[in-house]
N, C-alpha and C positions, 0 to 999 in steps of 0.2 A: 503492499501498501504505500506506494510512493507518495512524499508531500507535495504539491504542487500549490503555490498559494499567489493569490491578488490582493494587491494593495487597494483602496477604498480608490484611488487614481492610478497610481505607479506604485509599482513595488522596486526596489533597488539592488545594485551592486558595483563594488569599483572595482572594475577590473581596467587590467595594464597591459595591453597585447605589446608582445617586444619592449625597447627598453624605456619604459615610462618611470618617471623618477620626480620626486617631491623636492623643490629649493626653497628657500627663503631668497625673500626680493623679489624683482620682478613686478610688483603692484605699487601703486602711488602709496607713497608714504607719509608721516608727519605735515609736510606741506598742506596736503589735502586738508589736514583736520584745521590746520591754521587759518586758511581760507574759510573756511565754515566758521569756526567761531568769530574771525574777526566781522565777518558779513553780520552773524547773527546778531551781535552787541552793536552794531550800528544802527540795525533797522529795528531792534529792540527798544533802545535807549532812545530813539526819535519817535517811535510811535509811542512810547507813554505820556507824550503830551496832548495827546487825543481824548477826547471827553469820555471815552470809552477803552483805558488803554488795555494792551494784552498783559498778563500777569505771567503769561508763560509761552516762550516758543521752544519748538526744538526742530533740528535738521537731520535728517538721516541718509545716505549715503551709499548705496550699493555698488561696487565695480567689480562686474561680473564677467568671467571667461568661460565660454562652453563650448565643447565639441560636443556633437552629436552625430554618431554612425548608425546605420538600419540595414539590415539586409532580408531579403524572406526569398524561400526556396532557392536558397546557394544565390542567389545577384544583389548586387548594390540598390538599396534603393536611396538612401538620402548621406551624404558626408559634409559636413558644415562645420566651420570653426566661426566664432563670434565672439565680440567684445561689445559690452556696453557698460554705459555708467549713468545712471539715474537716481536723483534725491525725492524725497519725501519731507513735507511741509505741514507742519500742525504749529497753529497758533490757536491759543485759548484767551478768551476775553472773559471778564468779570473776578471770579475768585475762585481758591481751591472749594468754596463750600457752596459756591453756584456759578456754574459758567456754560459756555454757548453747546458744550457737548451734553449736556441736561437733558433727557428725553422728554419729548413732549407726547403729553398724555391726548389721547382721544384726536389726534390728528396724523394720520398716515403719511410716514414720509416727508414729513414738513421739513426735515432739518436739510439743508444745504451738507455737499461732501465736505471734510473738515480738513481734508489731506489732500494733497495735489502731487502729482509722480511726474516730472520733469526730466529731461534727458540732459546728461550734463558733458563737456568735451572729455574727452579720454585721457588728455593731459593736464597737467595742475595751471590751466592758464587762468591767472586771477583774473581778469576782466571778463572773459565769458562765463566763466564760474560764477561770479558777483552778481552779473546783470542776469542772468537767469533765477538765482535764488530771490533777488532782488524783486523780481518782478512776480513771483510766487509767492514771495510772503505779503506784499501788497493787495494780492487775491486772498490768498486764505485770511488776513486780518478783517478785509471788508466781509468777505463774507461771515465770520464769525461774530463780528461786532452784530450785523444784520441778524446772524442766529440767536444770541443772546436778546435782542429784544422780543421777540418772538417766546422764548424760554419763560423770562419775566413775566408776560403776560397770562402765559400757559399755567405757570404756578398759582397765579394768584386767584385763576380762575378755578382751578380742579381741588377736587376734596385734598386732605392731608394725605401723603407719600406713607406706604408702610416702613420704608427703613428712610429715616432723613439723613443718610450719609451725606457727606461732601462728595463733590463730584472728581473730586483730586486728591492724591494722598500727597504728605509733604515726605517726600524723601530725601537721604543726604547724598549730594553729589557724587559723584563715581569717576574714577581717573585709571585707565586703563590703556596701554598700548601694546598689541601683541606685534608677532612678527607677520607680515603680509602673506598668504600663500598663492603659488602658482604650480605649474607641472608643464612637464614635457611630455609629448608622445608620437610612438611612431604610426603616422594615421595610416599609411598604406599597409605596414604589419594588422593594423587591427581591422581593415575592411577584407583584407584575406580571411583571419579569423574568423569573422562574424558570417562569411560567405560559408565557410566550411560548417560552422555550428549550424546553421540555417537550412543546409542543403538536404539531409534527413527526411525533411519535410516534404521536399518534390516527391520522394519517393512512395508516398501515399496519395494517392488521386483523390480520395474522400477528405482531406485537409483542405478547405478552401479559403483560408488566410492562415498567416503566418508572419511572425514578427522576430527579429532577434535584435535587440536596442541597445546601444550602450552610452551614455551620458555622462560627461564629466564637468564639474561646473567647479571652480573657484570662484568664492565669494569675499569680497576684501570690503567688511563693513567699518563705516565710520559716521558717529553719533555724537550730537553736542546738544546741550539745551541752555535756556538762560539761566538754571539753577547752577550752572558749573560744571556739568559732567562732560567728560570728552573721554569718547572710546573708540579704540582702533581694534579691531577682529578679523581673524581669517579662518576659512572654514573650506575643505576640500572635498566632495562628494564625489562619487562615482556610482551609477547605477545601471543595473544590466537588467532587462526584462525580457524574458522570452513569452509569445504568447501563440496561441493556435486554436483554431475554430474547425468543428464539423457540425456536420448535421444529422440528425437522426432523420430515420422516415416519413416521420408527422413532421416534418418542418422544424423542430425544435432544436434553435442554435446551442451548440455544446463547447463552451469555451474554457479552456486550461490557461494556466499563469503558472513562469516560474520567477522568483524577482532574488536577486545578490544585493547586498550593500556591504561595502569594507571601505576603511578610512587610509589603507595602506596596500602595495599591490602582492605582500606576501599573504594577505589573508584573502587573496581571492582563489577560486577552482580554476584549474588547468583547465585548457580546451577540452582534453581527453574527459574528463570530468562533465563537462558544459554538453556535450555528442551524445554522452550516455543519460544525460537528464533528457534531452532533446527524443531520443529513441523512446525512453521510459514514457515520456509524453504522448507520445505517439500510440503507443501501446494503450494506455488508458482512455486515449481519445476511441478508439475502437472497443474496447469493452463498453463505454457509455453510448455508444451507437446503440448497442445490443440491451444494455439495460432497462427493465420495465419502468415506465412511471409509476411515483409515487402519489397516492391520492392523500388529501388532507388528512391530516393524524395528529393525535395527543397521546403521549407518552413519555418515559422516560428519557435520555440521550445522554451521549457523549460528547463534549464538544473539546478536539484536540487541542493545544495550547495555540496554535496561531487563531483556530477559530474563537477559541475563550478569549484572546487578547482582543480582537473583533468585539467579540459580545461586550466587555468591558469596557472597550473604548467608546462605543454606541451606546448602550445602555448608561453605563455609569459615569464616566468621563467627562460626558456633554452636560451631564445634570449636576456637576460639581464646579461648573466654570464659573466662578464669584459674579462676574456681571450679570447671568440672569436669574440670580437672585435679587434683582433690584427692578427687572424689567417686569412692567404690569403684564406682557403680552406673554410672560412666560409661564409655565404652568408652576416653576419653582419647587420641583418634588422633594427638596431635600431644605427647602429655604429654612424649615421650623423644625427641624429635627437635629440640630448640633448636641452631641454629648447624647443623643441616645442611637440607640440599636438601628444600622440602614443593612446591613450584610449579616450572614451567619458568624458567630462568634469565633470560628478556626480562620477566618481570613482578613487580612489587611490589605490595603491599597496605599502606595505610596508614589509620588511623581517626584522624580530626580533628574531634571537635565543637567547635572553635574556628571553623570553616570556614563562613561563611554560602551561599555560592553557588559553582557550576561555572557559568562563563561567565554568561547570565543567568538560570540558575535556581537558584531560592532551595533551600536543601538543609535539611528537616526536622528533622535530627539533630542540630541546633545547639545547644548551650546552652553557660553559662560557668561553673556550677558543676555538680558532680553531685550525686546526693541521697543522699548522703553527705557534704556539705561539702567536696569535695576539688574543686579548680580544674582545669577541662578543660583537655585540651595533646593534641597530635596526636604518636599512637603510630605508628612504621612496624614494624608486626609481620612484614612478608616482606620483605626488600630482596634483589632481583635473585634471586627464588628462594629464598633461604633463611632459615626461620625465625628471628626475633629475641627475640620477647617473646610475649606474651598478655596480654589484655585484664584490667585489673585494677582492681577496688574495693577495699575494705580486707580484703578476704579475701586474706592473702597467700598466695604460695608459696616456697620454702625459696632458691630462687634468685633471684627476685624479690620481698623484702620490702615494698615501697612500694606505695599506689595509684597507678595513674597518670589517674584522673579517669574510670573508667567503671564506677561503682557507681550503678546506675539501677533504679528501679523505678516502677511505677504507686503513685499514690498509695495507701496502706493495706498495701503490699506489701513485706516486707525486700528490700533492695537485694543485687543480687549483680552480678556482672560482666555488662554489656551493651553490643550495640554503640553504634556513633553513626553518621558520617557516614563509610561505606565508599570509599575510594579505591583504585580499581585502575587501576595505569601499567603502560606496555606500551614496550618498549625494540624491538618488533617490530611496529612498524604499518603496514597498507597502505592503500589506497583502499578504498571499500566494492565498485569493480568488482574489483580486483583480489583482493579476500578471496573473490566470486564465484568466481573463474576458478579460484583454489586449492584451493573446495570442490568445482567440478566435475573439478578433474584428480585431488583423492583420492576420490573415489566412483568415479573411472574407474581409477584403479589398485586398489582393491577389488574391481573388477569388479561394480560397483552402475550401475543406469541412472539414478538422481537420489540429490542429498543432502538434506536438510531444510533450511528455513529458517524458526527460531522467531523470528516477529516480535512479536509480543503476549502476555502473560501475565496469566493470574490472582492470582495467588500460588505459593504453596508452601508446604512442610515438611519437618521432617528427623527421626529418631531419632537420638540420640546416645549412648543408653544401652546395655549389656551383654546386656540379656533380649530384646532385639528387635534386627533387622535394622538394623546401621549404615548406613543408608541415606537416600536423600533424594527428594523427588517435587517435579519444578516443574511448575507446571500451565496450558501454554499454549492460548491458545485461536484464536489467530490462527496458522498453519502455510501452508507451501508446501511443495511438491515442486519441488526444481531439477536440471531434467534435464539430463543431460551432452551429448545430442544436439541442443541447443539448440531444443527447445520451451517454450514460453512457461511462466513460473512458473505452476502449478497449486496454487490455493488447497483444502487437505482440511481434515477435521475429526475430534473424537475420540479426541487421543492425550493421554498426559502424558508428560513425560520423567522416566525412572528412573535410579538409581545407585547406586554406592558412593563414597564421598570419594577415597579414594587411587587407584583404577581413572581416575576422572575427570579429578583434576588433572592425570594424564601423559598426557593425550590431546588438551590445548590444541595448537594447531600455532601460529596467529597471531591477529593482533588489526584491529582497524580502526583509523582514525586521529580516528575523532570518538568522543567519549563522551557518553553520554546519562545520564538521572538519573533511577530508579526513589526516590518518597518514598513511606511506607507507612507503617503501625503493627505491630510484632512482638508476639507474643506468646509469654511463654516462664515459667518458675518465679515471676519478680518482676512480672509483668501487662503488659499492654501500654504500651510504648514508642516515641515516634517516630523513625523512621530513615530512613537515606536510605542509596542505593548508588549510586555514579558509574563506569560502567565503559565501555570502548570493548565493539563487536560481536566476539565470540570465533568463531574456528575451532576446532572439536572435529573429530579425524579419526574419533572413534566414540564415538556413544551409541545409547542404548537406549530404546526409546520401547513402551510399553503402550496399552491400548484404556482409555479412559476411564470412569469406572462411566457406566452409561444407563439413564435412567427408562424406566420401561415405561409411563407414563400417553400416551395417544396424544393428539394436538391436541384442539382443542376440538371438539363435534362439530357445532353450529350455526356458521355464519362468524359476523363480528363484526355486533353491531344496527347499524341504518341511521341514519345521523345526522339528528338531527329538530331543528327549534326547538318548543319548548314554550312556552305564552303561559300555561298554569295552572302551578300547582305543579311545577317540576322535576324533585323528589324524588319526589311520587307520581306521577308522569306516567312518569319512569322507570320504577319498581317496577311500575306497572299493565303498560307496554308490554311487559317483559321476560318478565311472569309470562303473560300470554297467548300472549306467541309460543313459551315455553318448555313449556307445557302442552300445545301443538298440535303441537309439531315436534321435541322434544328426545325422542329415544331412538337406540338402539343397535341394529343389526341383530341379529336372534334375542334380544333382551331386553326385559323389559316397560317400559313408557312408565310416566312418574311417575303419581300417581292422584291426589298431591296436593302442592304445593309453600308453603312462608309463606317471607315477606322480612320482617326486621326491621329496623329502622335507629334507633339511639339518636343522637341529637345531644347531646351534654351537654358543657357548660365545667364546670370544676370549679377552684374555689378553696383553696388549703391556705397556711395561717398556723400556724407552732409559735414559742414562746416559752420562755424558760427564765430564771427570775430577774428578769424584766421584761423582759430583751435577746430581740432577734429573733432567729430561728435559719433561717426558712424563709419565703418570703412569693411565690408561686407560684399563677400562673394559666394553667390549659390547657384547650385543646378540642378533642375527638376524635369521630368517628363512625365506630360499629362497626355493620357490615353484619354479618348471620345469616343465613344459608339453610337451611332444613331439606327436603328433597327425600323423599319416600316413596315407594317400588314396592310392587307386592302389592294390598291391600285393608285396608280398615277391619279385618278378623277378625285378619288374619296378616300385617303389612308388614315393613319393612329397619329398623325403628325396634327399640329394647330387645334387642339384641345384642349381644352382645362376644366379637369374635374377637381373635386375635394381633397383626393390622397394622388394624383399623379398628374405627370403633363407631359405624358411623350415617352416615346421609344428612346428615351436615349439615358447617357448611364456616363458616367467619367470615374477614373481612378489616376491614381498615381502610376506608373512602370516602372519597371528598372532601369537603372543607370546602365548597367552593364549589356552586352551586345550578345546577352543568352536568350539562344532561340528559345529555349523550352520554358524559361522565367518568362520571356517576353508572351508567347504563345498562352501560357498559363494563364497570364492576367486578362488578355483578350479573351478567352472563353471564357471566363467568370464574368467580365462586365458585358459582353453578349449575350449569355443567357439572362441577365438582370435587364438588360435592355429590353430582348424581345417579351420579357414577360409579360414588361411593363406596354409593352405596345398592344399587346393583346390584349390587357385590360383595358386601357383605352378607347381601344378601338370598338371593344362593345358597349363602352358605355357613349362613345361618341353616334353609332349606329341607333341607341336605343334611343337617346337625345333625338335625334334627326328622324325617327320615323313618326312623330306626329308634327313634324312642321312641315308646312306646305312648302312644295318642290319650289323652287328657283327658276325662274324660267331662263335665266342668264348664269347658271350654276358657273362657278368658277373652279377649276383642278385643284388640287392639294401639292399637286407636284409637276413642274415641267419636264419633258421629253428633251433632254439635249445627247449631241452626237458624243461618245467617248474622244478623248483624248489622254496623251501620257504627255510627260512635262517633267523634265530634270534639267533645274538650272543650280549653281555654283552656290554653294553654302560656306559663311564667313567659319573662320576659327572661332572656337568658345571666346566667350568673354572672361578676361582674367582680370586680377587685381592688379591696378592699373597706377602706376606715382604720377601719370601727366594728371590723371583725375582729381587726385588728393590736392596735387598741388596747384590746379585750378580754382577749385573749390577753396582752399585755404586765402589764396592770392585774392580772389572776388572778395571773400566774406570782410577780409581784415579790411575793407573800406569803411565799414561801420563800424569800426572800432574808435574813429573820430568822428563820429557823430553822434554825440551823449543823447539828442531827442530821442533818436531812436530807441523803442523797447525792446524789441527783437529781430533778429536778421537770420534768415535760414538760407543757405545756398546750398543746392542739393545735386547731384548727378547720376545719371540712372543709365547704365548702358547695357544692354542684352542682346544677344547674337544666337544664333542656333539653325534649326533646320526644321520645317513642316514635311511630316511624311502622311501622305493623303490615298488613299484607294476605296474605291466602291464595286459594289457588283455588277454594274453599269459597265466596266470596263475603262475608268478614270484612273489616273498615275500623277502623281504629282508629289516632287521633291522640289522645295523650294525655301529659299533663305527667311529667317524671321533677325529682325535686325534693325535696333534704336538705340538712339544717346539722348538723352533727353537733361537739359538745364534748367531750374527752375530757381529764381533768386526773389525771396518774399521778404518784405518787412513791414515791420506796423509801428505805431504810435498813437499818440494821443492828442488832440487839440485841446487849448486851454480851457473850451466849454466842456469837456469830456468825451466829446466825437471820436469812436475809435477809427484811424484812418491807417490804410493798409494800402500795398501799393506791390507790383510784381513785375516781372518778365520772365518769359520763357523761350529758349530755345532748342528746336528739334530737329535732331537730324538725322542720317542712318549711321553715322560713326562719331566717335569722339573727333577724329582726325577732321570731318567737315565741319566740326563747331568753327564760330570766328577767333580770331587770334584772342590770347588773354588779355591783350592790352586794350582793344576794343571791348570785352566785357567787363572789365574792371572800370573803364569810362562812365558805362551802362549803369554800373552800380553805384559810381557816384554821384551819377545824374540824377536817380532813382533816391539815395539819400538827401541829395539837397532839395529835390522835389517833397519829399514827403517832410523835410523839415520845416519849409517854408510853408507848407499848409497847414501846419499847425496855429498857425495867425491870419491866415485866410478868410474870407468872409464867405458863410455860408450862402449859395446861390438862390436865385429866386424861381421861384415855379414858371415854365413856360407851355405853352402850347402852339407850335409855330414852325417856320423853318430851323434846321440845324443842318451843320457841317461836320462831316464824320470825317476824321482823318486818319490815317494810318493803322496802327495797330487796332484803332476802335472801328473801323469800318470792317475790318478783318475778322476782328471776334463777333461783331455785330451780324454778318454774313455768315460766319460759322455757328454761329447759335440762332439765328431765327432763319435764314433761309435755306442752307444746305439740307435742313430735315424736312423741310417742305420738297427734296428733289428726290425724295427716297420713298419709294415702291413700296414702302412697309405694312403687311396686312398683320392686322390684329387676330388671336386665334379665336375661337369659337369655345363657348363654353356648356358646361353642363347645365347650369340654372340662366336662359336665355335672359333674365329680368338682371342678370350680375353687369354689374357697370362696365363697360368696355371702353378701350382708350379712343380718346378722339379721332375719327378719321382724319386723313391729311386733305385737306379742304384741294390741294392742286389736283385730285384723283378724279374729281370730276370738271377739271377746267381745261385739259388739253386740248390745245385748240383754241383756247382764250388768252385775251392779255392778263399777264401776271406781275411784269415788268414795264418799265417803259419803254418806249418804241423804238427809243437809242441804243435798248441794251441786250444784250445776247449772255447766254450762260453754257457752257458746254463742262463734262468733265473728261479730262484727256489724262489717263494714267500711264500712256505712253510717252508722256513728257518727263524726261529725265533730268532738263537742265533749264534754267531761266536766270537770265541776267546773268549769266559766268556763274551760276552756282546751282549743285545736285539739287534737285526736288523728291526731298524725302517720302511725299505719298504715291511718287507713280510704282505701277508693280505689274507684272508680265500676267499673271494668271490669279482668278481669286480661289477664296478660300474651298471651293467648290469643284475647283479644274476647270472650271470655263477660263477662256482667254479673255483680257479685259480687253474692253471696245472705248475707243474715244466716243462721246455720245453730245451731241448737240440736243441740249435741253430746251433751251429759250432763242429765239431766232426773231431779231426787232418786236419783242418785248411778249413772243406768242409763245405757249408754252406747246413745246413738240413731242415731249415723253420725258418718263423720270426713269431713273436708275433701278435695276432691278437684280433680284438673287431668282433661285431656284423657286420662289415660293410666287406663283402668278399670281397678278391683280386683273380687273377688269379691264380690256384692251391690252394689257402687257402680259401678254402669257408666257414669252422665253425671258430666260438670261441674258443681260447685256454684260455679263462678266465682274458685277460690284457684288456678289456675294460673301460680305468679310463680316468675321466675328459672328456667323449666324442669322446674318438680318441683311438686307440692303446697306450698302455705305458707297460714301464718296470716296474718290482715290483723288483727283489733283482736279480742284473746281475752279472755274475760272469765269471772272465775269467781266466784260469789255463794253466800252461804249464806242457807237460808229461814230460820235461825234465830241470826242474827247477835247478838252481843254487842257492847259499846263496847271502845274498845281495852284501858282500864283494867280494865274486868270480865275481859278475855281472860287479862289477865297475872293478874288473882285466882284465876280459874279453874286457871290453870298451877300457881299456887304451889297451890293445893288438893291439884290433883294428885300434886306431888311429897309431899305430907305423907301422902295417903290409900296410896301406893305404899310409903311409908318409904324413898323415896330421898333422902340425905343432902345433894343437887345435883342442880340441871340446869343447863341451857343457854338464853339467848336469843341468837339470831344475828341480827346486825341489816346484817349485809354479808357478801356474798361475792364471789368474783371473777367478773367476764366472762370470756370466752376471750381478748376485745380488751386487757383489762386486763394480760395478761402479754405480748402483742405488742410485742418493745422491739428494738431494735437488736442486730445479731450480737454484738456486743461485750459485751451484757450477758447474752446466754443462758446462761452459768455460773450466773449470781445467780438466774436462775428456776428453772432444773433444781434450783439448791440448796434452793428456797424450795419447790417442789412434792413434791420428795423420789421423783420417780418412782412415787408409788403414789397421789396424789391425785386417786382414780377420781371422788368423788363432787363436787369443789369444793371450792377452797381458802377457808377461813372467813376474813374479813378483819376483822368487828369481831363479840367475843362477847364476853359476861359470864356467868361462873359465878356461878348465883343457889342461894341454900339457902331453904327454905320458908318461912322468915322473913321472906324477901324482902331480904336483904341480898345486895349484888351486888358482883361483885369481877372487874374487867376479867381477859383472859386471852387466849394468843397461841398461834400453832404447829399450828391443829387444821384438820380437814379432815373434809367427811360420806365414809360407808365408801361400800358399794355402796348404791343407792336403788334398789330393783326396780321393777317396773310397779306391783305391788301396795300398796307404799307407801302410794299415795294414797286406797286404801279405808280407812284408820286417822287420817284427820285427823277429831280431835276436836270442835274447834271453830274457828269463824272470826268474825273482827272484822267489824262493821258498815263502818266507817271502810276505804275500798281505795284503791291506789296508781294510779294511770298510770307505765306506764314503759316507754319505748320504746327500741329498739335495732337495729341495722340487721341484717337477716337475708339470705337468698339472695332475690334478686329485690325488696328493696326494704326498707323500714321496717316492721317490725313493732310493734304496742303489745299492752300486757298491762295488764289493770287487775283487781289481784286484792287480795286482804283479810290480814291476819295469820291465821296461822295454827296450832293445836298440833297436832303429828304424838303419835300414841300411843305410835309407837317409831320413832327414828333411831338410826345407827350413828354415833358420832363418834369419829375415831381421831386421834392423834398424827402430825404430819409427821416422818416419819423420814428426814433427812437429815443428811450429813456435813458440818457447821457449818463454814463458815471464818472465819479470824480476821478480825476488825474492823481496819479500815484502820490502818496503822501510821503514819504522820503525820497530826497532826490536820487537820481540816477547812480549807481558808481562809476560812470564814466566819468560824471561832471566833476 
């Protein structure tokens, strides 16, 4: 009875393949702690002058390096190495007795977040770190002050609380500086090892999922607070996790998990042992498939040590977390039971984060200081059955006013009292054999033919609140019936262990004399934290089990594909062979066979760089392969696509594919995803037919899929993207510009480069190998006007590769202009509203066309719905306007994906073949103002039944969209004509708009979301204007801010009066790839420009550290 185990989320092992070693040094040291303390004191002292000053501020920084490697069925799935550094800021306003963290009763979710999570530079850059902390502290303080106002009102309006304990405990400041941790790893050796460990799973065709994962993490943590604590600690953890899933004939999924954790390489099992564990797991899965289902049962049971650890963690541990005893929403199972019996007298329970091992097993819940800066200590919660205390952070109870070092949180969450290393100690222990005899005796007394043995578990969960059952659920996956008549133990499946805590504790009869350890991650209010539970096996006189939830999906229809050596491209061969087999044999009894199958694999590597004020914040490179499968049943006229039901969206499925060119592993994944996609297609097709059988047949019914002539295309593909010093240097040089602009609150410079190949084939004979490549630069900065308005500006540059980007000097100059423009905008006037003629220039013209006109040129067809009354997306108004005027008569529009160069520059939106294998076509969309056609994919529209090679990203999409005038004028002449128009219409002023926001320019971290909402005002339906001048008929210009476009209906583009001869090439990332637009400056006869109506927030209280 091999014991496989699974943690609540993930279980752990620190393995080292090849020469892995620990060394001191390599991470940030004391200088970072000094920066944190200095910036904290600067903010704390300044904020003390506020009417509601903070009484407590803390900064916590986690500097993490992680390596993750994953293999499946003998092939590599993932191999990544990354370093991150982020900070959490907590500000408390009020005093220790009553502060902003006080629970608000009767007002669900009323409190704003009290901690922010912000990324920091990877180096100890003083300016960049201080700027990030300053901004986060200002935000946290304002949220805390606002929350305290609500708290005081709530306390005054509600009944007296049961426990009037203070909101925060007084604690002595702590000082500790441990050595930072780091590691080295032979990644290639580990990749080979994981391949070999996972390979045996490929020998069993009935194992449908398998993973062997290694994760090593070095976490160097720095903590400081306004009370004087300064702590630096380091922790190295390594996790190895093995999982495999099979299915019984009745559809029940049967998972097994093995996990390992250790802190030093010499504590790790070797490869031979791990392969042996995998083979035992395979054997157990085979037995589970044949095991009988268990009906609901009540009777005696033994919980193995690990199962008992989860049992105590879920049922007992969460109920002795101190903060729950103050929550009015918590059941407070033990709130009034201190110094009373809560467990049998032979049991004691302690939590000891200072203990590193139980026997030879490392404990993952070990730490030196908790996440509130309190020194870890052993806490005996239950002594000989009597409850003595609770686990406490700095949220005290009246009877227990001090923390005992258990305030814990996942980085970015507010710490609360949480478990550490749970240790169950028994004074009534017997041997395993005697415990089994006692189980049989107990079953005999109860008249039961058997008892149960819970040998292995997946994890568990519990409910501790008052509004739901105060119950638990422990999820075993290896369970035996132990018969009283001497029959051999019988493996069974399909049970969950359920119950309520008080009833369960009173049923514990005895324990074994051997302690086992459960290591895992526990998720609760303050996020996921590592925990351990060490317990002997338990004999419980009565447990209750219920049936597990059961999947209704059958095992795969086709058997696993045969193994084969392929001398050609393994990837394409695997796709071709499984495609041929599926088209020939994939079908369910009395159900339609597929008429169409398509496979797509995107093999891409992506390099990401982020810098602030010249300091590097992120530098990572990842590689992945994504498999997408489209299976259709029916026929081209009416099939399983384009239909939304409550539980299905069509015969499409996706999954990651192996990184190795391993024919067998790739084909196995294709087999499984194809099976899932076919079953979805059959289900959706039946629902679609049922929905349509009572609908009146349309006289002009449109087919679901177009028939196209197959073609084969093979294009050159670029080398994979690699970590680039050039990208890092560019980002740092550009971002350094903002260090000399003290009015700027934040500025990010990011560069993302992706390279790879797309492999596509379908059952019609289409074959495609095409490049995937793009490089994008994004520069975004923000500040606040003196009246509190949030101001943001940006620019982007999208190219095919990093080498095609403009020289660094020109990008630095653009960043300097952006900083100067933003700084000046802080004191410019808010613009007036206008409905009238507007001149749109440069980037603003390109963005407006990209956001508002290009989508109108796409023949996108919304899906049908199971519920015909369900809200459908608004139909494209241009679908019914083909042959009618949609633009000014002087304008024409086209999409020309064949255009690879414009004005001496590469055109990133150009492409040869679309994602459906159709040759890209140059399409004249509008001629002399009249709409001729739209861009189409293989999803037909009325009068647009064939694709014109614009199927990108699963829908119709533009490539290189061009707008030109047959009567252009130069840009200076266009401006002159605009001023004459203002004079002719007797307008006192007009607007020249030069930049508007791109949707990506508003994508920031969650901690910035409130600023962006304030900037947008919730009403910026037509786009936020970033750069505009108010101009009078005599040509006088005045910069303005705080404006956005009102509604821009599709008819607006009919009223373009003039366009420039100069045109701008502007590219951006869209669905399915890069899109380029080439557009002139434009005069609109009438646009609506409105003020952004937001509730302005006060500017930062403390001066910027850059000043």
